[in-house]
C-alpha positions as CSV (number, residue, x, y, z in Angstrom):
1,M,117.9,135.5,77.5
2,E,119.7,133.6,74.7
3,L,117.3,131.6,72.5
4,S,119.2,128.4,73.4
5,H,118.6,129.0,77.1
6,I,114.9,129.8,76.5
7,L,114.4,126.5,74.5
8,L,116.3,124.3,77.0
9,L,114.6,125.7,80.1
10,A,111.1,125.4,78.4
11,L,111.7,121.8,77.3
12,V,113.0,120.9,80.8
13,Q,110.0,122.5,82.4
14,A,107.6,120.6,80.1
15,L,109.3,117.3,80.7
16,A,109.8,117.5,84.4
17,E,106.5,119.1,85.2
18,F,104.5,116.2,84.0
19,L,107.0,113.4,84.3
20,P,107.4,112.5,88.0
21,I,111.0,113.8,88.2
22,S,110.5,117.5,89.6
23,S,110.5,120.5,87.4
24,S,111.7,123.0,90.0
25,G,114.6,120.5,90.8
26,H,115.6,120.0,87.2
27,L,115.5,123.8,86.5
28,G,117.7,124.3,89.5
29,L,120.1,121.6,88.4
30,V,120.4,123.1,84.8
31,G,121.6,126.4,86.4
32,F,124.0,124.3,88.6
33,L,125.4,122.3,85.8
34,F,125.8,125.1,83.2
35,G,126.6,127.9,85.6
36,W,123.5,130.0,84.6
37,A,122.0,132.5,86.9
38,Y,118.4,132.3,88.0
39,Q,116.1,133.1,85.1
40,G,113.9,135.5,87.0
41,V,110.2,135.8,87.9
42,T,109.1,136.7,84.3
43,F,110.5,133.6,82.7
44,D,109.3,131.4,85.6
45,L,105.8,132.8,84.9
46,A,106.1,132.0,81.3
47,L,107.1,128.4,81.9
48,H,104.3,127.8,84.4
49,F,101.7,129.5,82.1
50,G,102.8,127.3,79.3
51,T,102.4,124.0,81.2
52,L,99.0,125.2,82.6
53,M,97.8,125.8,79.0
54,A,99.0,122.2,78.2
55,V,96.8,120.7,80.8
56,L,93.8,123.0,80.0
57,V,94.0,121.8,76.3
58,Y,94.7,118.1,77.0
59,Y,92.0,117.8,79.7
60,R,89.5,120.3,78.3
61,R,86.7,117.8,78.2
62,D,87.1,116.8,81.8
63,L,87.5,120.3,82.9
64,V,84.3,121.4,81.1
65,A,82.3,118.5,82.5
66,I,83.5,119.3,86.1
67,A,82.6,123.0,85.6
68,V,79.1,122.2,84.3
69,A,78.5,119.9,87.2
70,M,79.7,122.5,89.6
71,L,77.4,125.2,88.2
72,S,74.3,123.0,87.5
73,R,71.8,121.2,89.7
74,D,72.4,117.8,88.1
75,R,71.6,115.2,90.8
76,S,72.3,112.2,88.7
77,E,75.0,109.8,89.8
78,T,77.3,111.1,87.1
79,G,76.6,114.7,88.0
80,R,77.2,114.1,91.8
81,A,80.5,112.3,91.0
82,Q,81.7,115.2,88.8
83,H,80.6,117.7,91.5
84,R,82.5,115.8,94.2
85,L,85.5,115.6,92.0
86,G,85.4,119.4,91.4
87,I,85.0,120.1,95.1
88,G,88.1,117.9,95.9
89,L,90.2,119.6,93.3
90,A,89.3,123.0,94.5
91,L,89.9,122.1,98.2
92,G,93.1,120.3,97.3
93,I,94.8,123.6,96.6
94,I,94.5,124.8,100.2
95,P,97.5,123.0,101.8
96,A,99.9,124.2,99.1
97,V,98.7,127.8,99.3
98,V,99.0,127.8,103.2
99,V,102.5,126.3,103.0
100,G,103.5,128.6,100.2
101,L,102.5,131.7,102.1
102,L,104.2,130.6,105.3
103,M,107.3,129.7,103.4
104,G,107.7,133.0,101.4
105,E,109.8,133.7,98.3
106,E,113.1,134.0,100.1
107,T,112.7,130.6,101.7
108,A,111.7,129.0,98.4
109,N,114.7,130.4,96.7
110,A,117.0,129.4,99.5
111,L,115.9,125.7,99.0
112,R,117.2,125.6,95.5
113,V,120.3,123.9,96.7
114,P,121.8,121.1,94.6
115,A,122.4,118.8,97.6
116,L,118.8,119.2,98.8
117,I,117.4,118.7,95.3
118,A,119.5,115.5,94.9
119,A,118.4,114.1,98.3
120,N,114.8,114.8,97.6
121,L,115.0,113.2,94.1
122,I,116.2,110.1,95.8
123,V,113.9,110.0,98.8
124,F,110.7,110.8,97.0
125,G,111.7,108.6,94.1
126,L,111.7,105.7,96.6
127,V,108.4,106.8,97.9
128,L,107.0,106.7,94.4
129,G,108.5,103.2,93.9
130,V,106.9,101.9,97.1
131,A,103.5,103.4,96.2
132,D,103.7,101.8,92.7
133,R,104.4,98.4,94.3
134,V,101.9,98.4,97.1
135,G,99.0,100.5,95.7
136,G,95.8,98.6,95.0
137,K,95.4,100.1,91.4
138,T,91.7,99.4,91.3
139,R,90.1,102.8,91.8
140,G,89.3,105.8,89.5
141,V,89.2,109.5,90.2
142,F,85.5,109.5,90.8
143,D,85.9,107.1,93.7
144,L,88.0,109.5,95.8
145,S,86.2,111.1,98.8
146,I,86.7,114.8,99.8
147,K,88.9,113.6,102.7
148,E,91.2,111.7,100.3
149,A,91.3,114.7,97.9
150,L,92.6,116.7,100.9
151,L,95.2,114.1,101.7
152,I,96.5,114.3,98.1
153,G,96.4,118.1,98.4
154,A,98.5,117.8,101.6
155,A,101.0,115.7,99.7
156,Q,101.1,118.3,96.9
157,A,102.2,120.9,99.4
158,L,105.5,119.0,99.8
159,A,106.3,119.8,96.1
160,L,107.2,123.3,97.1
161,I,110.5,121.8,98.2
162,P,112.6,121.4,95.0
163,G,113.4,117.9,94.0
164,T,110.1,116.5,95.3
165,S,108.0,116.7,92.1
166,R,104.4,117.8,92.3
167,S,103.3,115.2,89.8
168,G,105.4,112.5,91.5
169,I,104.1,113.1,95.1
170,T,100.5,113.5,94.1
171,M,100.7,110.3,92.0
172,S,102.3,108.6,94.9
173,A,99.4,109.7,97.2
174,G,96.9,108.6,94.7
175,L,98.5,105.1,94.3
176,F,98.6,104.7,98.1
177,L,94.9,105.5,98.0
178,G,94.3,102.7,95.5
179,L,94.1,104.6,92.2
180,N,95.5,102.9,89.2
181,R,98.5,104.5,87.5
182,H,96.5,106.1,84.7
183,E,94.0,107.6,87.0
184,A,96.6,108.8,89.5
185,A,98.3,110.7,86.7
186,R,95.0,112.1,85.5
187,Y,94.1,113.3,89.0
188,S,97.6,114.7,89.5
189,F,97.3,116.8,86.3
190,L,93.8,117.9,87.1
191,M,94.8,118.9,90.6
192,G,97.7,120.9,89.1
193,V,95.3,123.3,87.3
194,P,94.1,125.3,90.4
195,V,97.6,125.3,92.1
196,T,99.4,126.3,88.9
197,A,96.9,129.0,88.1
198,A,97.4,130.4,91.7
199,A,101.2,130.2,91.1
200,C,100.8,132.1,87.8
201,A,98.6,134.8,89.5
202,H,101.1,135.1,92.4
203,G,104.0,135.4,89.8
204,A,102.2,138.0,87.8
205,L,101.6,140.0,91.0
206,E,105.3,139.7,92.1
207,L,106.3,140.9,88.6
208,Y,104.1,143.9,88.7
209,K,105.4,144.8,92.2
210,S,109.0,144.3,91.3
211,G,108.9,146.5,88.1
212,E,111.0,144.0,86.3
213,T,111.3,144.5,82.6
214,F,108.9,142.3,80.7
215,A,110.6,140.6,77.8
216,W,107.5,139.7,75.7
217,A,109.6,137.7,73.1
218,D,111.2,135.5,75.8
219,F,107.8,135.1,77.5
220,A,106.0,134.1,74.3
221,I,108.7,131.6,73.2
222,G,109.1,130.0,76.6
223,A,105.3,129.7,77.2
224,G,104.7,128.4,73.7
225,V,107.4,125.8,73.8
226,S,106.5,124.5,77.2
227,A,102.8,124.3,76.2
228,V,103.4,122.3,73.1
229,A,106.0,120.1,74.6
230,G,103.8,119.7,77.7
231,I,100.9,118.3,75.7
232,A,103.2,115.8,74.1
233,C,104.6,114.8,77.6
234,I,101.2,114.2,79.1
235,H,100.3,112.0,76.0
236,F,103.6,110.2,76.3
237,L,103.4,109.5,80.1
238,L,99.9,108.1,79.9
239,H,100.8,105.6,77.3
240,F,104.1,104.9,79.0
241,L,102.4,104.1,82.2
242,R,100.2,101.4,80.6
243,R,103.2,99.7,79.2
244,L,106.2,100.1,81.6
245,G,104.8,101.6,84.8
246,L,106.7,104.1,87.0
247,M,109.8,102.2,88.0
248,P,112.0,103.7,85.2
249,F,111.3,107.1,86.6
250,V,112.2,105.8,90.1
251,W,115.6,104.5,88.9
252,Y,116.2,107.8,86.9
253,R,115.6,109.9,90.0
254,I,117.9,107.8,92.2
255,A,120.7,107.8,89.5
256,L,120.4,111.5,89.0
257,G,120.4,112.2,92.7
258,V,123.5,110.1,93.3
259,V,125.3,111.8,90.3
260,V,124.4,115.3,91.6
261,L,125.6,114.4,95.1
262,A,128.9,113.3,93.7
263,L,129.3,116.5,91.7
264,V,128.5,118.6,94.8
265,Y,131.1,116.7,96.8
266,L,133.8,116.9,94.0
267,R,133.2,120.7,93.6
């Protein structure tokens, strides 16, 4: 791949993975707008590996605390809360795995249609806007029950449809359940760890089975850029939410969706 393609796709992945605007949708639209062919399993793996590293680095203290609580017999209130959070995050991956296996690779690729991406940008952007307006915004991640974690996990499964946004739909679900914006984003990113790790493992397996040539340089640059930019995006979003909320992203999604639908019609 050309270096300019690698850098642009890695930056788009980092921005759209953490901002509630859909990474799969934006990657598909980049190809649509520039006439680029699908970048392939190898580079997809690099991009997702990079954003996974970003979350692991940014939330390393949370993840270590959860792991310690899961492995220890700490029965204190804090220990039980951490343990419940870990169980919820682990169970939350189940709906996405089930839907992903039922959907299959061919169906997933067939859904990368600009018109569908645009429609989902608009529809789920409106869902995010409603959630931001009506949510209680009084709860934290440790207040969620296992049942509520599964509900957010079920919402996460919708993100397999391009244009939905994994962070956007899980934040919407968290807001509807009463999480404040910062905690909804925090839970969304933590829940993304197991599902992204599973996606990376699946991608690595598919790459091994396909026998596709492994371009180490492309992989390293794509993963590195998406990781560094991803850390910056997480930090930016958390501060942005405190000051301006989610409505700018809602309006962006609607505007982009309308523009893409117009381009599809004109073409």
